[in-house]
C-alpha angles and dihedrals in degrees: 000000000000114000120257109251116252090238089077085084088065094055114092103236124160133205113217103189100317109326125090114245124194123251109191115196117211144165094238145316143235130067133105117357089199090078105140117254109234110239121236116263119244118278087227089066091069133067114284109238091213094172094320126139121235089257091057092047090050089055088068088070143029127256111279125233089222133079127222116214122190121228092203137059105173116084136167131199112276127027118357134179104240119196127188146156129231119217138187129223094283095043091263112153119246109211101174105052120136099223140163131183130225128192137195145159111253109293093353129117114281129242122218159003097222107182117209133222124208124239125197117230094194121118134200113277095255090061100040106105126219086241089064101035093049093050111088089194098051115133119261104175144010132202116222135186138157115253119194111211109193096199146008123274141064113330122194113222132210132184120209115198121197117219125216089259093055097255123123140237126192135215127185114233133207108279117253120233102210123201097006113163115264139152097227113128110250130207108294094023122117112255116241109258095237125168113238119202117253136200089259091056091060098038092254093303098129092178086079092063105023129056093187118110109249099020113246129241097248102098102082097093133063108221092221090059095057108027110111091017103069139356114287133199107204118183123185108202142130107209099189096044106032106123091200091065088224100101097074095053095045093049087051089051092051090049091051094048091047091056092047095045105024096155099048098077147347108266120212131178111198119194122221109224136054109247085009090275133106115228120189091198091065130070115279089004090290093302116170116256090247089062093052091043087061091046093238122167098170140031150274106033125172123202122184108193127195127229090266090062096251126130110257099173132010126183129183115208128351123009135171133235087250091058093046091049091050090051091050091050089061094058106029 
């Protein structure tokens, strides 16, 4: 397997418990949420695996001076949404790369290519929080593709990046552990009927249940009161503390979509830590019981739940307004 470039050490990645969580570096945030999502390139533009190993595919290019960092760590057999960021030598995000992923078991023929599209994480100014706009490392974009893992186990991952002149560069990617046991509700599973704290529970002092500045408008509803009765958008995230720098932007996105489609679902933002503070001396790093009830070991996590109380969409890590709107369309 090709070696991971040394520049990975310059990319701000964070380990929350065990899983890898994306840390996108950026020069700023905010702006127009109508930024066009860049379509995925054609699979035919990339090397055909044709029974080749990842090492053999990599030999069709040169080692890239960029790193590719996944936003997700939980994968099942079959088709999976796979999100990632692309970074330069100084950790600067690359938002216009033509990239496709390949996967294989060690020494086995690869599957792929899986070309990726680019999604903007920017929101309209009215919905861009101070938490996001004041964070120079807040996420601004995420690459996504669909990777089809034929079986359980550890899958090596490789990114091939096409240059303007049609040549290729490669970058090794964090391996994917497919089918590992977890308690996270999957698509089609009933969502745990947790209680989520509301503004009334804290006497209107949202700072007790929301680290975003200013606090968002997604604390009016207790999840247990609406699950199984209407669609629900439930987002686990801690904007001010999220080491991945993704939580602020995705909470802003949920806030924007809520204001654009207020009647299509109940929208809930659920913070991660008791007293809004992690504490390594306490069980689960002081995570709230709702987080452990969902089996979460990283953040953020988005669950869109249908009116029957079953998970319709789940996304680990960064997601765009386009993706949230598509998820809502399935349940509204």
